[in-house]
Structures are given as C-alpha cells and as structure tokens.
C-alpha positions as CSV (number, residue, x, y, z in Angstrom):
1,M,-24.4,-13.8,-75.8
2,A,-23.3,-13.6,-79.4
3,K,-19.7,-14.1,-80.5
4,P,-17.8,-11.1,-81.9
5,A,-17.9,-11.0,-85.7
6,A,-14.9,-12.1,-87.8
7,L,-12.5,-9.3,-88.8
8,S,-13.4,-10.0,-92.4
9,D,-17.1,-9.2,-91.7
10,S,-17.5,-5.7,-93.2
11,S,-20.8,-5.1,-91.4
12,A,-18.8,-5.2,-88.1
13,R,-16.2,-2.7,-89.2
14,A,-16.4,1.1,-89.0
15,P,-17.6,2.4,-92.4
16,A,-14.8,3.2,-94.8
17,G,-14.2,6.9,-95.0
18,D,-16.1,7.7,-91.8
19,R,-14.4,8.5,-88.5
20,V,-16.5,6.9,-85.8
21,R,-15.4,8.4,-82.5
22,V,-16.0,6.1,-79.5
23,R,-15.7,6.5,-75.7
24,V,-15.4,3.2,-73.8
25,L,-16.3,2.9,-70.1
26,N,-15.8,-0.2,-68.1
27,T,-18.9,-0.7,-65.8
28,S,-18.3,-4.4,-65.2
29,G,-15.9,-4.1,-62.2
30,V,-13.5,-6.4,-64.1
31,S,-10.1,-4.7,-64.1
32,G,-8.7,-3.8,-67.6
33,L,-11.9,-4.5,-69.6
34,A,-12.1,-0.9,-71.0
35,R,-8.5,-1.2,-72.4
36,R,-9.2,-4.6,-73.9
37,A,-12.4,-3.4,-75.5
38,T,-10.5,-0.4,-76.8
39,I,-7.9,-2.6,-78.5
40,H,-10.7,-4.8,-79.9
41,L,-12.7,-2.0,-81.3
42,R,-9.7,-0.3,-82.9
43,T,-8.9,-3.6,-84.6
44,Y,-12.4,-3.2,-86.3
45,G,-11.5,0.4,-87.4
46,F,-13.3,2.4,-84.7
47,D,-11.6,5.5,-83.4
48,V,-11.6,5.1,-79.6
49,V,-10.7,8.5,-78.4
50,D,-11.2,7.9,-74.7
51,F,-11.5,5.0,-72.3
52,G,-11.8,4.5,-68.5
53,S,-14.0,3.3,-65.7
54,G,-17.6,4.2,-65.2
55,R,-19.8,3.6,-62.2
56,T,-19.6,-0.2,-61.5
57,D,-22.8,-2.2,-61.9
58,T,-21.9,-5.9,-61.8
59,N,-25.3,-6.9,-63.1
60,A,-25.2,-4.5,-66.1
61,L,-25.1,-5.6,-69.7
62,T,-23.1,-3.9,-72.3
63,R,-24.8,-0.7,-73.5
64,I,-24.1,1.4,-76.6
65,S,-25.3,5.0,-76.4
66,V,-25.8,6.7,-79.8
67,H,-25.1,10.5,-79.5
68,T,-25.1,11.7,-83.1
69,G,-28.0,9.7,-84.7
70,H,-25.9,7.1,-86.4
71,D,-27.7,3.9,-85.3
72,D,-26.0,2.0,-88.0
73,W,-22.6,2.7,-86.5
74,A,-23.9,1.4,-83.1
75,E,-25.1,-1.8,-84.9
76,R,-21.6,-2.2,-86.4
77,A,-20.0,-1.8,-82.9
78,K,-22.4,-4.3,-81.5
79,R,-21.5,-6.8,-84.1
80,A,-17.8,-6.2,-83.5
81,L,-18.2,-6.8,-79.8
82,G,-20.7,-9.5,-80.0
83,A,-22.7,-7.8,-77.2
84,G,-24.6,-4.7,-76.5
85,V,-28.0,-3.1,-76.2
86,I,-28.4,0.1,-78.3
87,A,-30.1,3.2,-77.0
88,A,-30.4,6.7,-78.4
89,D,-28.9,9.5,-76.2
90,P,-28.8,12.5,-78.5
91,D,-26.2,15.1,-77.7
92,T,-24.5,16.8,-80.6
93,S,-22.2,18.7,-78.2
94,R,-20.3,15.5,-77.3
95,Y,-17.0,14.9,-79.0
96,V,-17.9,11.2,-79.5
97,D,-20.5,9.5,-81.7
98,L,-20.9,6.5,-79.4
99,T,-20.3,5.7,-75.7
100,I,-19.9,2.0,-75.0
101,F,-20.5,0.9,-71.4
102,V,-18.8,-2.5,-71.2
103,G,-20.7,-4.9,-68.9
104,R,-19.9,-8.3,-67.6
105,D,-21.6,-9.9,-70.6
106,W,-18.7,-8.9,-72.9
107,R,-15.9,-11.4,-73.1
108,P,-12.6,-10.4,-74.6
109,S,-10.9,-12.7,-77.1
110,T,-8.6,-15.3,-75.6
111,E,-6.2,-14.7,-78.5
112,T,-3.3,-12.3,-78.1
113,L,-4.4,-9.0,-79.6
114,R,-0.9,-7.6,-79.9
115,P,2.5,-9.3,-80.1
C-alpha cells in the first residue's frame, strides 16, 4: 500500500477551479473510517458532499468509481489517499463525480487532523 501524498503535492489535490464532488462510503467494517476519509479528502481540496457506510466487505480494497468521465480526478483522489483501484461507472445523473468505497487497505493518518 502506498502512503498518502504530501499536502504540497499538487497532483494529489483537487484541480484548482474545479469542484470535484465526492461521496465516501465505508465498506471496511472499521467504525468511523468514512468520516476520517472525508476529513482527509477535504484537506486535499475535494468537496465531499456525502459520507456514510456501505455494505461491509472486510476483504475489500478501496475502490474509486468514476461517474462523470474524469479519470484524472480519480487519480488525484487515489494519490491523496495512498490507496484505491479506479473503475469507470458512468452515470451523469449522479450528483457526485466520484464515489470512494473505503476498504481495510486505507490507513488514516496518525496525526491529528483538526485541533
């Protein structure tokens, strides 16, 4: 598993001037992981508009579904998280650009994210 990119790494941040809407679902079975991933992604400039729990699969890896054809945005989210397998799931009727299914392979930072 790769480590999350440094905050100064512009290739891991949401592109300047673009609103990248993200939904985060915790599929790991680890309590609070969606909230931690939400805070982490917002730190990198992603607009997490929804988060919660999905169907638990304790063997699942983190997946990033691309709904609006912006594979480059998914690559940026993957770099920010340091985990993820990207797959196209076209659906222009969705209100999000990416859905991130957080698996057990993602490890939140051990540093305090907020004071």
